[in-house]
Every structure is written in structure tokens, then in C-alpha cells.
C-alpha positions as CSV (number, residue, x, y, z in Angstrom):
1,M,72.5,114.1,144.8
2,A,73.1,118.0,145.5
3,G,73.1,117.4,149.1
4,I,75.7,114.2,148.7
5,Y,77.8,116.2,146.3
6,A,77.7,119.1,148.3
7,L,78.7,117.0,151.8
8,I,81.7,115.0,149.8
9,S,82.9,118.6,148.9
10,F,82.7,120.0,152.6
11,L,84.2,116.8,153.9
12,S,86.9,116.4,151.7
13,P,89.3,119.4,153.3
14,F,89.0,117.6,157.0
15,I,89.6,114.7,156.3
16,A,93.0,116.3,154.8
17,F,93.0,118.0,157.9
18,I,93.0,114.5,160.2
19,I,94.8,113.0,158.5
20,I,97.7,116.0,158.1
21,G,97.1,116.6,161.6
22,L,97.7,112.9,162.8
23,L,99.9,111.0,160.2
24,T,101.9,113.3,157.8
25,R,102.5,116.9,159.2
26,R,106.9,116.2,160.0
27,W,106.5,115.7,155.4
28,G,105.5,118.8,154.2
29,K,105.6,118.1,150.5
30,F,103.9,114.8,151.1
31,S,100.8,116.7,153.0
32,A,100.3,119.3,150.6
33,G,99.9,117.1,148.1
34,I,97.3,115.5,150.5
35,S,95.0,119.0,151.0
36,I,95.2,119.7,147.2
37,L,93.7,116.7,146.5
38,A,91.5,116.7,148.9
39,V,90.4,120.4,147.8
40,L,90.4,119.7,143.9
41,N,88.0,116.7,145.6
42,S,85.9,119.3,146.8
43,L,86.5,121.7,143.5
44,L,84.9,118.8,141.4
45,F,82.0,117.9,143.7
46,S,81.3,121.6,144.3
47,V,81.0,122.1,140.9
48,L,78.2,119.0,140.5
49,A,76.4,120.4,143.2
50,F,76.1,123.5,141.3
51,F,74.4,122.1,137.7
52,Q,72.3,119.9,140.3
53,V,71.5,122.5,142.0
54,K,70.7,124.5,138.5
55,A,69.1,122.0,137.3
56,N,66.8,121.7,140.4
57,P,67.3,124.4,143.0
58,G,66.1,122.8,145.5
59,P,66.5,123.7,148.4
60,H,68.4,120.4,149.3
61,F,68.8,119.3,152.7
62,V,71.2,116.6,154.3
63,E,70.6,116.4,158.2
64,W,71.0,113.8,161.4
65,L,70.6,114.2,164.6
66,W,73.3,116.1,167.2
67,L,71.7,116.7,170.5
68,S,68.1,115.8,171.5
69,Q,66.9,117.7,174.8
70,K,63.2,118.0,176.4
71,I,63.2,121.9,175.2
72,F,64.8,121.4,172.1
73,T,66.1,118.9,169.2
74,F,69.0,119.8,167.4
75,K,70.5,118.6,164.0
76,F,73.7,119.2,162.1
77,G,73.5,119.4,158.8
78,I,74.0,121.2,155.1
79,W,71.4,123.5,153.5
80,V,72.4,123.5,149.2
81,D,69.9,126.1,147.7
82,P,71.6,128.3,144.4
83,L,73.0,130.7,147.1
84,S,74.9,128.0,149.1
85,S,76.1,126.3,145.9
86,A,77.6,129.4,144.0
87,M,79.4,130.4,147.1
88,L,80.9,126.6,148.0
89,F,82.3,127.1,144.2
90,V,83.5,130.4,144.8
91,V,85.8,129.0,148.4
92,A,86.6,125.4,146.6
93,L,87.9,127.1,143.3
94,V,90.0,130.0,144.9
95,A,91.1,127.8,147.8
96,S,92.6,125.2,145.3
97,M,94.3,128.3,142.7
98,V,96.1,129.5,146.9
99,Q,96.9,125.8,148.0
100,I,98.8,124.8,144.3
101,Y,99.9,128.4,144.4
102,S,101.8,127.8,147.6
103,L,104.2,125.0,146.4
104,G,106.4,127.5,145.0
105,Y,105.6,130.1,147.3
106,I,107.1,129.0,150.5
107,S,108.7,125.5,149.1
108,D,111.2,126.8,151.5
109,E,109.9,126.2,154.9
110,T,111.0,123.3,156.7
111,P,108.7,120.2,156.1
112,P,107.0,120.5,159.8
113,S,106.3,124.0,158.8
114,L,104.9,123.3,155.4
115,G,102.8,120.3,157.0
116,R,101.5,122.7,159.5
117,Y,100.8,125.5,157.0
118,Y,98.6,122.9,155.0
119,A,96.6,121.0,158.1
120,Y,95.1,125.0,158.7
121,H,94.7,125.6,154.8
122,S,92.6,122.7,154.9
123,L,91.0,123.4,158.2
124,F,90.6,126.7,156.8
125,T,88.4,125.6,153.6
126,F,86.3,123.1,155.3
127,S,85.2,125.7,158.3
128,M,84.4,128.4,155.7
129,M,82.4,125.4,153.6
130,G,80.6,124.5,156.6
131,L,79.9,128.3,157.4
132,V,78.5,128.5,154.1
133,L,76.2,125.3,154.1
134,A,74.8,125.4,157.3
135,K,71.6,124.6,158.0
136,N,70.8,126.6,161.1
137,V,72.3,129.6,162.6
138,L,73.6,127.8,165.9
139,E,75.6,126.2,163.4
140,L,76.8,128.6,161.2
141,F,78.1,130.5,164.5
142,V,80.0,127.0,165.3
143,F,82.0,127.4,161.5
144,W,82.3,130.9,162.0
145,E,84.3,130.9,165.1
146,L,86.2,128.2,163.6
147,V,86.9,130.9,160.4
148,G,87.7,133.4,163.1
149,L,90.6,130.9,165.1
150,C,92.3,129.7,161.2
151,S,92.1,133.2,160.9
152,Y,94.3,133.4,163.9
153,L,96.3,130.4,163.1
154,L,97.4,131.5,159.4
155,I,97.6,135.4,160.0
156,G,100.2,134.1,162.9
157,F,101.6,131.4,160.9
158,W,105.2,133.1,161.1
159,Y,104.7,132.8,165.4
160,Y,108.3,133.8,165.7
161,K,107.8,137.2,164.1
162,P,106.4,139.9,166.9
163,T,104.6,141.9,164.5
164,A,102.7,138.8,163.1
165,A,102.1,137.5,166.6
166,K,100.3,140.9,167.4
167,A,98.4,141.2,164.0
168,A,96.9,137.9,164.8
169,V,95.8,138.5,168.2
170,K,94.4,141.9,167.0
171,A,92.7,140.2,164.3
172,F,91.1,137.6,166.7
173,W,90.2,140.0,169.4
174,T,88.8,143.0,167.1
175,T,86.5,140.5,165.5
176,K,85.4,139.0,168.4
177,L,84.1,142.3,169.8
178,G,82.0,142.0,166.7
179,D,81.0,138.2,167.5
180,V,79.4,138.9,170.8
181,G,77.2,140.9,168.7
182,F,76.8,138.0,166.7
183,M,76.0,135.6,169.5
184,L,73.5,137.7,171.4
185,G,71.7,138.3,168.1
186,L,71.3,134.6,167.7
187,L,69.6,134.1,171.6
188,Y,67.5,137.1,171.0
189,L,66.0,136.1,167.8
190,Y,65.7,132.4,169.2
191,K,63.9,133.9,172.2
192,H,61.0,135.7,169.9
193,T,61.1,132.8,167.1
194,G,61.7,129.5,169.4
195,S,64.2,128.1,166.7
196,F,67.7,128.0,165.3
197,E,66.6,126.5,161.6
198,L,67.3,129.2,159.1
199,N,64.0,128.6,157.1
200,D,62.3,129.0,160.3
201,L,63.9,132.3,161.3
202,L,63.0,133.6,157.5
203,A,59.7,132.1,157.4
204,K,59.1,134.0,160.8
205,A,60.9,137.1,160.2
206,P,57.8,139.2,159.0
207,A,55.4,138.1,161.2
208,L,57.9,139.5,164.4
209,S,57.6,143.6,165.7
210,S,59.8,145.7,163.9
211,G,61.7,146.9,167.4
212,V,62.6,143.4,167.5
213,L,63.5,143.0,163.7
214,T,65.8,146.0,163.5
215,T,67.2,144.8,167.1
216,G,68.2,141.2,166.1
217,A,68.8,142.0,162.6
218,L,72.0,145.0,163.9
219,M,73.0,142.3,166.8
220,L,73.9,140.1,163.6
221,F,75.2,142.8,161.7
222,A,77.7,143.3,164.5
223,G,79.3,140.3,163.9
224,A,79.4,141.0,160.3
225,M,81.3,144.6,160.8
226,G,83.8,142.6,162.4
227,K,84.5,139.5,160.2
228,S,84.1,141.7,156.8
229,A,85.8,144.4,158.6
230,Q,83.5,147.5,158.4
231,F,83.8,150.6,160.2
232,P,85.4,150.9,162.7
233,L,85.9,147.2,163.3
234,H,88.1,147.2,160.0
235,I,91.3,148.0,161.5
236,W,92.5,144.6,162.1
237,L,92.5,143.4,158.0
238,P,95.5,145.6,156.8
239,D,98.2,144.2,159.6
240,A,96.6,140.8,158.3
241,M,99.0,141.0,155.6
242,E,102.1,139.8,158.0
243,G,100.6,136.5,157.2
244,P,102.2,135.0,154.2
245,T,100.7,136.2,150.9
246,P,98.7,132.9,149.6
247,V,96.8,133.5,153.0
248,S,96.0,137.0,152.2
249,A,94.4,136.1,149.1
250,L,92.4,133.3,151.1
251,I,91.2,135.5,153.6
252,H,90.8,138.2,151.4
253,A,88.7,136.6,148.5
254,A,86.9,133.5,149.6
255,T,86.9,133.3,153.4
256,M,87.4,134.9,156.1
257,V,86.4,138.8,155.2
258,A,83.5,137.4,152.9
259,A,81.9,135.5,155.5
260,G,80.1,138.7,156.7
261,V,78.6,139.4,153.6
262,Y,77.8,135.9,153.1
263,M,75.7,136.0,156.5
264,V,73.9,138.7,155.4
265,A,72.8,137.3,152.0
266,R,72.1,134.2,153.6
267,L,69.4,135.9,156.4
268,F,68.5,138.7,153.9
269,P,64.8,138.5,154.1
270,L,65.2,139.0,157.8
271,F,67.4,142.0,157.7
272,A,64.9,143.3,154.7
273,A,62.1,143.2,156.8
274,S,63.9,146.3,158.5
275,K,64.2,149.5,156.8
276,V,66.4,150.8,160.3
277,A,68.7,147.9,159.9
278,L,69.2,147.9,155.7
279,W,69.8,152.3,156.4
280,V,72.3,151.2,158.9
281,I,74.1,148.3,156.6
282,A,73.7,150.6,154.1
283,I,75.4,154.1,155.2
284,I,78.5,151.7,157.1
285,G,78.5,149.9,154.0
286,A,79.1,153.1,151.4
287,F,81.4,155.3,154.1
288,T,83.5,152.1,154.4
289,A,83.9,152.2,151.1
290,F,84.9,155.8,150.5
291,L,87.0,156.0,153.7
292,A,89.4,152.3,152.5
293,A,89.6,154.4,149.3
294,T,91.2,156.9,150.8
295,M,93.2,155.3,152.9
296,A,94.7,153.2,150.2
297,I,95.9,156.2,147.8
298,V,99.1,156.7,150.0
299,Q,100.1,153.1,151.1
300,E,103.5,152.7,150.3
301,D,103.3,148.3,150.6
302,I,101.7,146.2,147.5
303,K,99.7,144.2,150.0
304,R,98.1,147.0,152.3
305,V,96.7,148.8,149.2
306,L,95.3,145.4,148.0
307,A,93.9,145.4,151.7
308,Y,92.6,148.3,152.1
309,S,91.6,147.7,148.6
310,T,89.4,144.9,149.9
311,I,87.8,146.9,152.9
312,S,86.7,149.3,150.4
313,Q,85.3,146.6,148.2
314,L,83.3,144.8,151.0
315,G,81.8,148.2,151.9
316,Y,80.4,148.3,148.0
317,M,79.4,144.9,148.9
318,M,77.2,145.7,152.6
319,A,75.8,148.8,150.6
320,G,74.2,146.4,148.0
321,L,72.5,144.8,150.8
322,G,71.6,148.0,152.4
323,V,69.8,149.2,149.4
324,G,68.4,146.3,149.4
325,N,69.5,144.5,146.5
326,M,70.7,141.4,147.8
327,N,71.7,139.7,144.3
328,A,73.9,143.1,143.9
329,G,75.9,142.3,147.0
330,F,76.2,138.8,146.5
331,F,77.4,139.5,142.8
332,H,79.9,141.5,143.5
333,L,81.3,139.2,146.3
334,F,81.2,136.5,143.6
335,T,83.2,138.6,141.2
336,H,85.5,139.9,143.6
337,A,86.5,136.8,144.8
338,Y,88.2,136.0,141.8
339,F,90.3,139.2,140.6
340,K,91.2,139.8,144.2
341,A,92.6,136.7,144.9
342,L,94.7,137.3,140.8
343,L,95.7,140.6,142.6
344,F,96.8,139.3,145.8
345,L,98.8,136.2,144.3
346,C,100.5,138.6,141.7
347,A,101.9,140.6,144.7
348,G,103.0,137.7,146.1
349,A,104.7,137.0,143.0
350,V,106.4,140.4,142.8
351,I,107.5,139.9,146.8
352,H,109.1,136.8,146.2
353,A,110.7,138.1,143.1
354,V,112.2,141.2,144.8
355,H,111.9,140.3,148.3
356,S,110.0,143.9,149.7
357,N,106.3,144.7,149.7
358,S,107.7,148.4,148.9
359,I,105.9,149.3,145.4
360,W,109.8,151.9,145.8
361,D,111.5,148.9,145.9
362,M,110.0,147.8,142.6
363,G,109.9,149.1,138.6
364,G,110.0,147.9,135.2
365,L,109.0,144.0,136.5
366,L,105.8,144.0,133.6
367,K,109.1,143.3,131.2
368,R,110.8,141.0,133.6
369,M,107.5,139.0,135.1
370,P,104.7,139.4,131.9
371,I,102.4,136.6,133.3
372,T,102.4,138.0,136.2
373,G,102.5,141.9,135.2
374,I,99.4,140.8,132.3
375,S,97.5,138.8,135.2
376,F,98.1,142.1,137.9
377,L,96.6,143.9,134.6
378,I,93.6,142.5,134.4
379,G,93.1,142.4,138.5
380,L,93.4,146.3,138.3
381,L,90.9,146.8,135.5
382,A,88.3,144.5,137.2
383,L,88.5,145.8,140.4
384,A,88.6,149.5,139.1
385,G,85.4,148.5,137.2
386,F,86.7,148.5,133.6
387,P,84.2,146.7,130.6
388,P,84.5,143.7,129.5
389,F,86.1,142.7,133.1
390,S,84.1,141.4,135.5
391,G,84.0,144.1,138.3
392,F,82.3,146.6,135.9
393,F,78.6,144.9,136.1
394,S,78.8,143.9,139.7
395,K,79.9,147.1,140.6
396,E,77.5,148.7,138.1
397,E,74.6,146.9,139.5
398,I,75.3,148.5,143.2
399,L,75.5,151.9,142.0
400,H,72.3,150.9,140.2
401,A,70.5,149.7,142.8
402,A,71.8,152.9,145.4
403,Y,70.9,155.0,143.1
404,T,67.1,154.0,142.2
405,A,66.4,152.8,145.8
406,E,67.4,156.9,146.0
407,F,69.9,156.2,149.1
408,K,71.5,159.4,148.2
409,L,74.8,159.5,150.6
410,P,75.9,155.7,150.1
411,F,75.7,156.3,146.3
412,Y,77.6,159.5,147.1
413,F,80.4,157.5,148.7
414,L,80.1,155.2,146.2
415,V,80.7,157.2,143.1
416,A,83.6,158.8,144.7
417,G,85.3,155.5,145.3
418,V,85.3,154.6,141.5
419,F,87.7,157.4,141.1
420,L,89.7,156.9,144.1
421,T,89.9,152.9,143.4
422,A,91.2,153.6,140.1
423,F,93.7,155.7,141.1
424,Y,95.1,154.0,144.1
425,M,95.4,150.9,141.4
426,A,96.9,152.6,138.6
427,R,99.5,154.1,141.1
428,V,100.5,150.1,141.9
429,F,100.7,149.2,138.4
430,F,103.0,152.3,137.2
431,V,105.0,152.3,139.5
432,A,105.9,148.3,140.3
433,F,105.1,147.3,137.0
434,L,106.3,150.4,134.5
435,G,108.6,152.6,136.3
436,K,112.3,152.7,136.6
437,E,113.9,150.1,137.9
438,R,115.1,151.7,141.8
439,K,116.7,148.6,143.4
440,E,118.9,146.2,142.1
441,S,116.7,143.6,143.0
442,A,113.9,144.8,140.5
443,K,116.9,144.6,138.1
444,H,117.5,140.8,138.6
445,A,113.5,139.9,139.1
446,H,112.0,137.0,136.6
447,E,108.8,134.8,136.6
448,A,107.4,133.0,139.2
449,P,107.9,129.2,138.6
450,P,104.5,127.5,136.8
451,S,103.1,126.1,140.4
452,M,102.7,129.8,141.0
453,T,101.6,131.3,137.2
454,I,99.2,129.0,136.2
455,P,97.1,129.7,139.2
456,L,97.3,133.3,137.8
457,I,96.3,132.3,134.6
458,I,93.3,130.3,135.4
459,L,92.0,133.4,138.4
460,S,92.4,136.0,134.6
461,V,90.0,133.5,132.7
462,F,87.5,134.2,135.6
463,S,88.6,137.5,136.2
464,I,87.0,138.5,132.9
465,I,84.2,136.2,132.2
466,A,82.7,135.9,135.5
467,G,80.7,139.0,134.6
468,F,78.8,137.8,132.2
469,Y,77.4,135.6,133.7
470,K,75.3,138.2,135.7
471,S,72.1,137.4,133.9
472,G,72.0,133.2,134.7
473,L,73.2,133.7,138.3
474,Y,70.2,136.5,139.0
475,K,68.2,134.1,137.5
476,L,69.2,131.0,139.8
477,L,69.3,133.0,143.0
478,G,65.7,134.2,142.0
479,E,64.1,136.9,143.2
480,H,65.1,138.5,146.8
481,H,63.1,141.7,148.0
482,E,65.1,143.8,145.2
483,I,64.5,147.1,144.6
484,H,64.0,147.6,140.5
485,G,64.2,150.6,138.9
486,A,64.2,151.9,134.9
487,S,67.5,151.0,133.3
488,L,70.1,154.5,133.7
489,P,72.7,153.9,131.2
490,F,74.3,157.4,132.0
491,L,75.4,155.9,135.1
492,P,77.7,153.2,133.8
493,L,79.3,156.2,131.6
494,V,79.3,158.2,134.9
495,S,81.6,155.5,136.7
496,L,83.2,154.6,133.7
497,G,84.7,158.2,133.0
498,L,85.5,159.0,136.8
499,A,87.5,156.0,136.3
500,I,89.4,156.7,133.3
501,F,90.2,160.2,135.2
502,G,91.3,158.3,137.8
503,F,93.7,156.4,135.7
504,I,94.8,159.2,133.9
505,L,95.3,161.2,136.9
506,A,97.4,158.2,138.5
507,Y,99.4,158.5,134.9
508,L,100.2,162.0,135.4
509,Y,101.7,161.7,138.2
510,Y,103.1,158.3,138.7
511,G,104.2,157.7,134.9
512,S,105.0,160.2,133.3
513,E,106.2,162.5,135.9
514,T,104.2,165.5,134.7
515,F,102.9,166.4,138.0
516,S,105.1,165.8,141.2
517,A,103.6,163.5,143.7
518,E,106.0,164.8,146.3
519,K,104.8,168.6,145.5
520,T,101.4,167.9,146.1
521,T,101.9,166.0,149.2
522,K,103.6,169.2,150.8
523,R,100.7,171.8,149.4
524,V,98.1,169.3,151.2
525,F,100.4,167.9,154.1
526,P,97.8,168.2,156.5
527,V,95.1,165.9,155.0
528,Y,98.1,163.7,153.8
529,N,99.3,163.1,157.1
530,L,95.6,162.4,158.5
531,I,95.2,159.7,156.2
532,Y,98.5,158.5,156.3
533,Q,97.8,158.1,159.9
534,K,94.7,156.2,158.9
535,Y,92.7,158.8,160.6
536,Y,94.4,158.1,163.5
537,M,91.7,155.2,164.4
538,D,94.5,152.7,165.2
539,H,95.6,155.3,167.6
540,I,92.3,155.8,169.0
541,A,91.6,151.6,169.2
542,E,95.2,151.4,171.1
543,W,94.2,154.4,173.7
544,I,90.6,152.6,174.5
545,Y,92.3,149.3,174.7
546,S,95.2,150.1,177.1
547,K,93.2,152.5,179.2
548,I,89.6,151.6,179.2
549,A,88.8,147.7,178.1
550,L,92.6,147.1,180.4
551,G,91.8,149.9,182.8
552,L,87.9,147.8,183.2
553,A,90.1,144.5,183.6
554,F,92.2,146.0,186.2
555,L,88.9,147.1,188.3
556,A,87.8,143.7,187.6
557,S,91.0,141.8,188.9
558,W,90.8,144.0,191.8
559,W,87.2,143.4,192.4
560,D,87.9,139.7,192.6
561,R,90.9,139.6,194.2
562,H,90.1,142.5,197.0
563,I,86.2,141.8,197.4
564,V,85.2,138.7,196.3
565,D,88.2,136.6,197.5
566,G,88.7,138.6,199.9
567,A,85.2,137.8,201.3
568,V,85.9,133.7,200.9
569,N,89.3,134.5,202.6
570,W,87.3,136.3,205.4
571,V,85.2,133.3,206.5
572,T,87.7,130.9,206.3
573,Y,90.3,132.4,208.5
574,T,87.4,133.4,211.1
575,T,86.0,129.8,210.9
576,G,89.4,128.7,211.7
577,R,89.5,131.1,214.8
578,I,86.4,130.1,216.3
579,G,87.4,126.6,215.3
580,K,90.7,127.3,217.1
581,G,88.8,128.2,220.3
582,L,86.7,125.7,220.3
583,R,89.7,123.1,220.2
584,T,90.8,124.8,223.6
585,I,87.6,124.1,225.5
586,Q,88.6,120.2,224.8
587,T,90.2,119.6,227.4
588,G,89.7,115.7,227.9
589,V,88.8,116.0,231.7
590,I,85.2,114.4,232.7
591,Q,85.3,117.4,235.3
592,D,85.4,119.9,232.7
593,Y,83.0,118.5,230.9
594,L,80.3,118.3,234.0
595,V,80.8,121.8,234.5
596,Y,80.0,122.9,231.0
597,I,76.6,120.7,231.5
598,A,75.7,122.4,234.4
599,I,76.6,125.8,233.1
600,A,74.4,124.9,229.9
601,F,71.9,123.9,232.5
602,I,71.6,127.0,234.0
603,I,71.4,128.9,231.1
604,I,68.8,127.0,229.6
605,G,66.7,127.0,232.8
606,F,67.6,130.5,232.9
607,I,66.0,130.9,229.3
608,V,63.0,129.1,230.3
609,F,62.3,130.8,233.6
610,Q,61.9,134.3,231.4
611,I,59.5,132.8,229.1
612,F,57.0,131.1,231.1
């Protein structure tokens, strides 16, 4: 039954997408109702599937024939096991909360625009669920690309804004760069295993040579770097904030960026068979976590702070996988989905109230928006890793795994990230919710409507309790090549101490203003400017695009136009000229033809005489 429940959960948003797209798009509220009912149905059946899997871990399969060729037979199906059922629940819960929240957030959109918004949401949810439940890597790749398409459509939802259109294109092409590696990895592994089926790949992985494993794993990881915004392909995610805030919540919590982490977790036995691949994943993940955290401390846009926070936390997840602990990496994905969706939806409520993204246009919002303010504080404490909130438990698992596996450099990056995370999140809270009211709009802010606050309350509860499910989730997931070590009680104390220090330092700068942030900025301006300019990585990317990529494109265009087309055109021209010349000898006069025949006989006779 678990497979049937998961199949119903998977298909519900697709049916909503078809109905809205073909029939009801011009009736916005009606389309919203269809989409929300469908995603709530998905949530219900994802819960049923999860409990069925918990009772019987499986795996459970539902499949049917798609293509039958002499070379291979391709089946389309779903794979329901502890990992996919847990992720299915996360996607359904976050998507349902975001869609309900959107009723209040974008209620002023025109009916056709609102219908289009919910159609995209339904397709996005369906695509991510398909990726989660994919039974083979070819099917996974199809939904992987659908997820990318949906993110493009939703980031650029307000396509008439140049910044939104540009951000959508940037996200699309940056992730496609990683997808090239992903596609090559699928084909490379198929060449050496003869199968696209996930269970076949995982079963045959240990028998492959180390070179084949490492090459294939790193190609696949290139796709994860793009989708999950790992250095240096992280540059698209901050600009994706141009989309509606509920879209940002969905992308950052349970769909687009979660896809890369989930893919690595899904294929973890394959990655775990290559020490080189794990080392690369651990280094890139930990460095991304630290780098993004440094960039978050100078952001003024509340959504961009959260965007860099997402990049940083994705780095933690990848580092957890890279140091060999699949459960720790996935557990952080599991907890992060709730508190990151919560934080983005809180940010949306604040933006909705003050009509500005800048934290400096806010202030004193806790007393005017108490539900939003307390919810934001819960998400902040979970993200910063304060007990007993969920982020504390999952973050500590990753730190413990990195320390016991003796990945020293990743461990130091991750520990430094703990301090930075607490600092930049506390900075936002002190300025936006506790600071003085700087703008008139902040003085007139009011609490969001129930359609927006109820999802905040639900996600707040999950942000608190999800960490306590660690033992149950680990038991359900089972052992996955983990690196174990003795309990290290000093590690939680160290990370908690760093988080508290970050919180206190933020209070001294932005709460009590004991220290002057402006004076400190002037003293370290070269460092501040380097971070503020995002280490010039966007500039470098733009230079590579404009000078190298477009230059190569121009060269290819010139070659195609002048060499390839030129050769074809020359053959055409020459043939035409020859034909035109031959037409002149077609006079229609019999005497001329007799002369031509005589000349031909003379030439043939001369040749024969020379030969014999």
C-alpha cells in the first residue's frame, strides 16, 4: 500500500496543474483552491505512505513499461523506502504551507496571474515529488530538469520586471552548467554498469574500479553543485530572491536546492565507494558553508540574508554527506526545511507589512507583529543551533561526524560557520524586530492575516520538535556507511558557546549599540568591501560569460556561417554555374548534336588507341 499512497500523493499536484492550466487559469481564487486541495491531499497520502514504510521499510515499487527496445527496456516507476517517504512528507508539508500562505501574500494579483502562479506551484511540487520517488536515474534526470524549469518560471514570475527576468535566466543557465556534468555522469555510469536502475547502480558500484567510480561520482556531483548552490555555482541563488517570497520559501526549503543534496543521499553508496569523491564533497560543502556565512553578515536585504544562509546550510548538508555520514546530512535537510521555510515566510510577512526588503527600513516589529516576530525568533534559534530547537541536533551530528572522521579543514570551516550564523541572524532580529522604528511604514505595520500566520505557527512547531525525531529517523533510515565515534560532549558546548558569542556580539553592535558597526566597517573597509562585493565572484562570472562564453559563441557562429554554410553555398553556386554553362549547348538543332557525338567518338577512339 505504501507505493499506492505515494503514487496518489505524487499525482495529485499534477492533476491540479492540468486542471488549472487547461480549464480554470482565469479564475484565480478557484485555481488556488484546486491547487491547495491537491497539495493537502498529497500531504495526507504522504503521511499514510510514511507510516506504511515505518511499519514495513520495504522498499516498495510501483512501475509500468514506458519504452521497449531491442537494446534495453525502460520502465517508469516510483521507489518508496524510508529515505524517499521521509522526503516526500517534507515536500508535501512545506508546499502545502507555502500555498496556503500565498493566498494572503499575493491576493492582489489579477485572476489569470494568480491562476498561473498556482499552476506553476502544482507543477513544481509534482516535479520534486517525481525526483524524490524516481526508480531509476534517467527518470530522476527528467524530473531534475522539470524542477529547474519550474524554478525558472517562478523566479521570473514577475517577468515584466527586468531584474526578475535576468535572475531567472541566471538561475537557469548556472544550474544547466552543472546539469551537463550530471548528464555525462549518468551516461558514463550506464556505459560501465549497463543499467539506469537505482538499485542496480548501487549494487554494482562496489565492483567498479576506483577510477570509474570517482569519475562518475564527481560528474554527478557537478549537477548537485548547480542545483544545491555549492561553490562556485552558488551565484544564482541570491538573485533568485526576485521571485515572490513564498516561491523563495519553497525553493530554499524543500524543492530546487534540496534536489542536489537528496540526489547525493539517494546515491550515497555509490559516492561512499570513492574516498576521493567524498573528500571533494566534504571540502566544497564546508567551504561553501563558511564562505556564504561571511557574505550574509553584510547583506541589508532580509531575503538575501536568508538566501546566503541557505547556501551556507546546504554546505553543511554536503559536508555531512562528504565526511561519510548520510544520515547526518539528510537529517539536516529534514530539519532545515521547516525552519528555513518558516524564516522566509516570516520575511514575507514583514515585507508585506512595511513594503521594503531592507532591514534598515524596519524596526520595532516584534510589538506590532508578535506572531511573526516570535516565529522568526524560533526559526533563528533553530538555524543558529540553540537547543532544544531542531537545528541544534542536526548541526551537531554533522560537526560530530566531521570531527570523528578527522576531516580537520572541513571541521574548522563548519565550526566558524556556527559563530557567523548566530551573528548574522541575530543582527537581523535586533535591527528589524527590536531596533528603533526608522521609517514611517514600520510604525504602521500590522500582523499578517490568518492565511499567513497559521502556516507560521505550524512550521514553528515543526522547527521545535523535528530535532527530537533524530533517533526514530536514524532507526528508520538504517546504517549507510556511517563513520561512528565515541560521544564527544565538548563539541556541543563549543558550538553552543560560539553561537552565544555570536548572539552577544550582534547585540553589542545592533541591539545596545555599545560598539559602532559603522566605525568597525571603516577600520576594516578593504575586508568589508571584498565581502560586500561577494568576493567579486559575480564579476568574474559575468566576465567569463561576456568575454569567453560569448566569444566562443561568436567564433562558433562565424565558423558555422562562413565555413560550414560557406562550403554548402559554394557547392550550390558551382553546381548552378556548371548547369548554366551546360544549358548553352542544348540548342535543339540536330546538326549540333551530331557534331557533339562525332567529337565524343573521336575522343573515345583516341583514348582506346592510347591504351591498346
